[in-house]
MARVEX-356197 format. One record per residue (C-alpha): x, y, z; residue in one letter. Coordinates in steps of 0.2 Angstrom, whole numbers, padded with zeros to 4 digits, always signed. Last residue first. Layout:
N
XYZA/...
This chain:
244
-0137+0338+0044H/-0138+0357+0044G/-0123+0359+0056S/-0109+0346+0054H/-0107+0333+0068R/-0089+0329+0072D/-0082+0311+0071L/-0065+0305+0076H/-0061+0289+0068S/-0056+0271+0073R/-0053+0256+0063L/-0048+0239+0070Q/-0033+0228+0068Y/-0027+0211+0075R/-0041+0199+0070D/-0044+0209+0054A/-0026+0204+0048R/-0021+0217+0035Y/-0019+0214+0017T/-0011+0228+0007S/-0012+0235-0011V/-0001+0250-0013V/+0001+0263-0026F/+0015+0276-0024E/+0022+0292-0032V/+0008+0301-0039R/+0014+0319-0041T/+0004+0333-0033G/+0019+0339-0023N/+0021+0321-0016S/+0006+0309-0018L/+0001+0292-0011S/-0012+0280-0018L/-0018+0268-0006R/-0028+0251-0007Q/-0033+0242+0008M/-0041+0224+0011A/-0045+0222+0029L/-0045+0203+0033V/-0058+0190+0038P/-0051+0172+0037S/-0054+0162+0021G/-0038+0153+0022E/-0033+0151+0040S/-0020+0163+0048I/-0001+0163+0048G/+0001+0179+0039L/+0011+0172+0025L/+0001+0157+0023R/-0015+0167+0023A/-0008+0179+0010D/-0006+0165-0002V/-0022+0155+0002P/-0033+0170+0000D/-0040+0180+0015C/-0058+0185+0015L/-0062+0203+0012A/-0068+0219+0022A/-0065+0235+0014E/-0052+0250+0015I/-0050+0264+0003T/-0036+0276+0004Q/-0032+0293-0005E/-0015+0302-0003G/-0006+0316+0004S/+0012+0321+0010E/+0024+0308+0004V/+0041+0317+0004V/+0051+0313-0011I/+0069+0320-0010G/+0076+0304-0017F/+0088+0297-0004E/+0081+0305+0012E/+0063+0307+0008A/+0060+0291-0002L/+0071+0281+0011I/+0061+0288+0025Q/+0044+0283+0016Y/+0051+0266+0013L/+0054+0264+0032S/+0067+0251+0035C/+0067+0233+0043G/+0071+0225+0027S/+0072+0239+0014L/+0090+0238+0007R/+0092+0248-0008R/+0098+0241-0024S/+0080+0240-0032D/+0078+0259-0028L/+0092+0262-0041G/+0082+0276-0050P/+0067+0282-0039V/+0056+0293-0049L/+0059+0285-0066T/+0055+0268-0059A/+0037+0273-0054P/+0033+0265-0037V/+0022+0250-0034N/+0019+0242-0017T/+0012+0226-0012R/+0010+0225+0007E/+0006+0209+0017V/+0000+0213+0035A/+0002+0209+0053M/+0014+0195+0055P/+0020+0194+0074E/+0039+0198+0076D/+0036+0212+0089D/+0025+0220+0075A/+0027+0212+0057T/+0025+0218+0039R/+0027+0205+0025L/+0034+0214+0010R/+0030+0214-0009E/+0039+0227-0019I/+0036+0231-0037H/+0047+0245-0044H/+0038+0251-0059V/+0042+0251-0078R/+0030+0260-0090S/+0019+0247-0098G/+0004+0258-0098A/+0009+0276-0098P/+0010+0284-0081I/-0004+0293-0071G/-0001+0282-0055L/-0019+0275-0055L/-0019+0273-0074R/-0002+0264-0074A/-0008+0252-0060T/-0024+0247-0069H/-0015+0245-0086G/-0002+0234-0078S/+0015+0242-0075A/+0030+0234-0083P/+0041+0226-0070V/+0056+0230-0059L/+0057+0216-0046R/+0056+0214-0027R/+0048+0199-0019A/+0044+0193-0001I/+0055+0205+0008D/+0053+0203+0027R/+0048+0218+0038S/+0049+0223+0056G/+0042+0235+0068P/+0045+0234+0087R/+0029+0239+0095Y/+0027+0254+0107G/+0013+0262+0098R/+0023+0276+0091A/+0036+0263+0084R/+0021+0254+0076M/+0015+0269+0067D/+0033+0275+0061E/+0036+0258+0054T/+0019+0256+0045F/+0021+0273+0037S/+0008+0286+0040A/-0006+0295+0030L/-0021+0295+0041A/-0036+0284+0045L/-0025+0276+0059P/-0027+0257+0061M/-0030+0254+0079E/-0021+0238+0085I/-0032+0225+0092K/-0029+0220+0110P/-0020+0203+0113R/-0031+0188+0113A/-0038+0180+0129V/-0037+0161+0129F/-0047+0146+0124T/-0041+0128+0129G/-0027+0117+0128K/-0031+0102+0116G/-0032+0114+0101P/-0027+0132+0106V/-0041+0144+0104R/-0041+0163+0102Y/-0051+0176+0111L/-0055+0194+0107K/-0052+0192+0088G/-0070+0195+0083E/-0071+0177+0076S/-0065+0171+0093V/-0078+0181+0102L/-0091+0174+0091Q/-0086+0156+0093D/-0085+0159+0112I/-0103+0165+0113T/-0110+0151+0101Q/-0100+0138+0112R/-0108+0145+0128V/-0126+0143+0120T/-0122+0126+0114M/-0115+0120+0131R/-0132+0125+0138S/-0132+0139+0151L/-0135+0140+0169G/-0122+0153+0172Y/-0109+0144+0182T/-0113+0127+0175Q/-0112+0133+0157G/-0096+0143+0160L/-0088+0127+0168E/-0093+0116+0153R/-0087+0129+0140E/-0070+0129+0149S/-0065+0144+0160P/-0054+0157+0151I/-0035+0155+0149I/-0025+0170+0151A/-0015+0175+0135D/-0018+0193+0138V/-0026+0197+0155T/-0043+0191+0162L/-0049+0201+0177E/-0041+0216+0168A/-0057+0226+0169D/-0059+0226+0150A/-0056+0207+0149I/-0069+0203+0162W/-0081+0215+0155D/-0079+0207+0138I/-0083+0190+0146L/-0099+0197+0154L/-0104+0206+0137E/-0103+0189+0128R/-0112+0180+0141L/-0127+0192+0139Q/-0126+0190+0120A/-0127+0171+0122Y/-0142+0173+0134K/-0151+0183+0121P/-0156+0200+0126V/-0175+0201+0129P/-0171+0198+0148S/-0181+0185+0158A/-0167+0173+0159P/-0156+0186+0166D/-0138+0179+0166I/-0128+0185+0181A/-0116+0199+0184M/
């Protein structure tokens, strides 16, 4: 493929498609170094600024990554975030990754007014507040902050959660099977605390998620999560409804 100077498509966008094709066709594998900006410019007759604009865009999209002093490399493919109720542990195992988690904080605290309203409990009721760093093949993926009403899970604070599925513990030890929920996902910029935990730069794009989970109509969990946007993408199956 060559860059067509007569095309209405900007040259940086043509180069972007060319590099994406290389990656998709496995001509460039994960962690493979790509040609330098100077080499790409000479090969395709582009200015250094145009090439840099293309590389910057692909880095921001999570398709490439830079190592200072070494070059630019092909990033690992993004993980598809299911728009369905599933535990992080189960989802990662199903995709062939080794799930993991590290406790950041665990405490029994009075629920804030906002958390209490969402969980349908009186303000100030005690909840188990659990903060965990979730990993896949030891790579930081997300920070999860979970709130569960203490009355539903007495003694949860003494249970080991590191490397375990919370949903599995709820089902096996407390008879609580999470079967439905509501979830919102929006784009956000990473704050300094989560950036440090996730190993990304402050202000990096992230997916901010809130989930309210139910069991037999009872609200059992409210979770606020920060997912790395450079490692996740959303995918959904769409059907067209008649009359629209």
